[in-house]
C-alpha positions in Angstrom: 0.0 -0.2 0.1 0.9 3.9 -0.6 0.8 6.5 1.9 1.4 10.2 2.0 1.5 11.8 5.3 0.8 15.2 6.5 3.5 16.8 9.1 1.4 15.9 12.3 2.0 12.2 11.8 5.9 12.4 11.5 5.9 14.9 14.5 3.5 12.7 16.4 5.8 9.8 15.9 8.9 11.5 16.9 8.0 13.6 20.0 6.9 10.9 22.4 5.3 13.7 24.7 2.8 15.0 21.7 -0.9 14.2 22.0 -0.8 12.3 18.5 2.3 10.3 19.7 0.5 6.8 20.4 -1.9 6.9 17.1 1.2 8.1 14.9 3.3 5.1 16.1 0.8 2.7 15.6 0.1 3.6 12.3 3.5 3.7 11.0 4.5 0.6 12.8 1.8 -1.2 11.6 2.9 0.2 8.0 6.5 0.0 7.9 6.3 -2.5 5.4 4.6 -0.3 2.8 5.3 2.8 1.3 5.2 6.0 3.2 5.9 9.2 1.3 6.5 12.8 2.8 7.3 15.6 0.2 10.1 18.1 0.4 7.7 20.8 1.6 6.6 18.1 4.6 10.1 17.1 5.4 11.3 20.7 5.7 8.1 21.5 7.7 8.7 18.6 10.0 12.3 19.8 10.8 11.3 23.2 11.4 8.4 22.1 13.9 10.4 19.8 15.6 13.3 22.3 16.5 10.8 24.6 17.6 9.3 21.9 19.9 12.6 20.6 21.1 14.0 24.4 21.8 10.5 24.8 24.0 10.8 21.5 25.6 14.4 22.8 26.9 13.1 25.6 27.9 10.7 24.2 30.1 12.4 21.4 31.4 15.2 24.2 32.6 12.4 26.2 34.3 11.3 22.9 36.1 15.0 22.4 37.1 15.3 25.9 38.5 11.8 25.4 40.2 13.0 22.2 41.9 16.3 23.3 42.8 14.7 25.8 45.1 12.0 23.8 46.2 12.4 22.7 49.7 9.2 20.7 50.1 8.5 17.1 49.5 5.8 16.4 47.3 2.8 14.4 48.8 2.1 12.7 45.5 2.4 13.5 41.5 -0.9 15.5 41.2 0.7 17.9 43.8 4.0 18.1 42.0 2.4 18.5 38.5 0.2 21.6 39.8 2.8 23.2 41.3 5.1 23.0 38.2 2.4 23.9 35.9 1.6 27.0 38.0 5.2 28.0 37.7 5.6 27.7 34.2 2.7 29.3 33.1 5.1 31.5 31.0 6.7 28.8 28.9 5.4 28.4 25.4 5.2 24.8 25.3 1.4 23.5 25.3 -0.1 21.9 28.6 -0.6 18.7 27.2 3.2 18.2 26.5 4.1 19.5 29.7 1.9 17.0 31.5 2.8 14.1 29.4 6.4 15.3 30.4 6.2 15.4 33.9 4.1 12.2 33.8 6.8 10.5 32.4 9.4 11.6 34.7 7.4 11.1 37.7 6.7 7.2 36.6 10.0 6.3 35.1 12.2 8.1 37.3 10.9 8.3 40.7 8.9 5.4 41.4 6.4 7.9 43.2 8.8 9.1 45.8 8.4 12.7 46.4 11.5 13.7 48.4 12.6 17.1 47.2 16.2 16.4 46.6 15.7 13.1 45.0 13.2 14.9 42.7 15.8 17.7 41.5 18.9 15.1 41.0 16.4 12.7 39.0 15.0 15.8 36.9 18.7 17.0 36.1 19.4 13.4 34.7 16.2 13.8 32.8 16.6 17.0 31.3 20.2 15.7 30.0 19.0 12.6 28.6 15.7 13.8 26.7 16.8 15.1 23.6 18.2 11.3 22.9 14.9 9.8 23.0 13.7 12.6 20.1 17.0 11.9 18.1 16.4 8.2 18.2 13.0 8.2 17.0 13.9 10.8 14.5 16.5 8.2 13.0 14.1 5.7 12.9 11.5 7.7 11.1 14.2 8.8 8.4 14.5 4.5 7.6 10.8 4.4 6.9 10.0 7.6 5.0 10.4 8.0 1.2 11.1 11.4 -0.1 8.6 12.4 -3.2 11.2 15.0 -4.3 8.4 17.4 -6.0 10.0 20.9 -5.0 8.6 23.5 -2.5 6.5 25.2 -4.9 4.9 22.3 -6.4 1.6 23.7 -5.8 1.9 26.3 -8.4 1.4 23.3 -10.8 -2.0 22.8 -9.2 -2.6 26.6 -8.6 -6.4 26.8 -9.3 -7.0 23.9 -7.1 -5.0 25.0 -4.2 -7.0 28.1 -4.4 -10.1 26.1 -4.2 -8.8 24.6 -1.3 -8.1 27.9 0.5 -11.6 29.2 -0.5 -13.3 26.0 1.4 -11.3 27.3 4.5 -7.9 24.9 4.1 -5.0 27.0 5.6 -2.4 27.8 3.1 0.3 25.5 4.1 -2.1 22.8 4.3 -3.2 23.6 0.6 0.6 23.0 -0.8 0.9 19.6 0.9 -2.4 18.6 -0.5 -0.9 19.3 -3.6 2.0 17.3 -2.8 -0.1 14.5 -2.0 -2.0 14.9 -5.1 1.2 14.9 -7.1 2.5 11.5 -5.4 -0.6 10.1 -6.0 -0.2 10.6 -10.1 3.0 8.4 -9.5 1.9 5.9 -7.1 -1.3 4.3 -7.4 -4.0 4.0 -4.8 -2.2 6.5 -2.5 -3.9 7.2 0.7 -3.3 10.8 2.5 -3.1 10.3 6.5 -3.5 13.4 8.5 -4.2 13.9 12.4 -5.9 17.4 11.3 -9.6 16.1 11.6 -11.0 19.8 10.7 -9.1 19.6 7.5 -10.2 16.2 6.6 -14.1 17.0 7.2 -13.7 20.1 4.9 -12.2 18.3 2.2 -14.2 15.2 2.2 -17.4 17.5 2.6 -16.4 18.3 -1.2 -15.9 16.7 -4.6 -12.5 15.9 -4.5 -12.3 13.8 -8.0 -9.4 16.2 -8.7 -7.2 14.3 -6.3 -5.5 11.1 -7.1 -5.7 9.7 -3.5 -7.8 7.1 -2.7 -9.1 8.7 0.8 -8.4 11.0 3.4 -8.2 9.9 7.3 -6.7 10.4 10.7 -4.1 8.4 12.1 -6.3 7.3 15.0 
């Protein structure tokens, strides 16, 4: 089978703290023997988004470390730990879902439910040091699976009228370009399925006539 992935699926696969991680991992793991494509544009957007997320996670973790370094009170349980950290890191750009997944992962895998302040600080310092390795390893695994459909960053110009139509339906401009790339990939690979976690975008497209698209179906990674 042939698949073309929207950017949110590779990101979800790589970033273990992403809300789409489990669904993205399941989809890619289940289809790693199939042909899974992305385009020049999707690959570029993937790396740009991933770098932004890593920077945001670093800032969040550094803030957590500073909070824990000056903390003198033990934590009764995880929820007290989470509430205090989230309250004191409201200024961090990282979305709250990733924050919660990071904190929960740290607590469950590092502390075994021990809330001693000094232990938490020491364990969190180790966690901060090692976190990026996990993303890098998953990125390497992804690169072995993905196939580049090299249609260039301006491929949408070949399908400009349809890209404009997508935009008029309410699809964001970057997504219009990605859909054009998926169509282009579909002209070279039969029965291509476009996979995205953007359910709103999928609903908009499937509500309209899409005979132009050489894509078998749109679906979410769930």
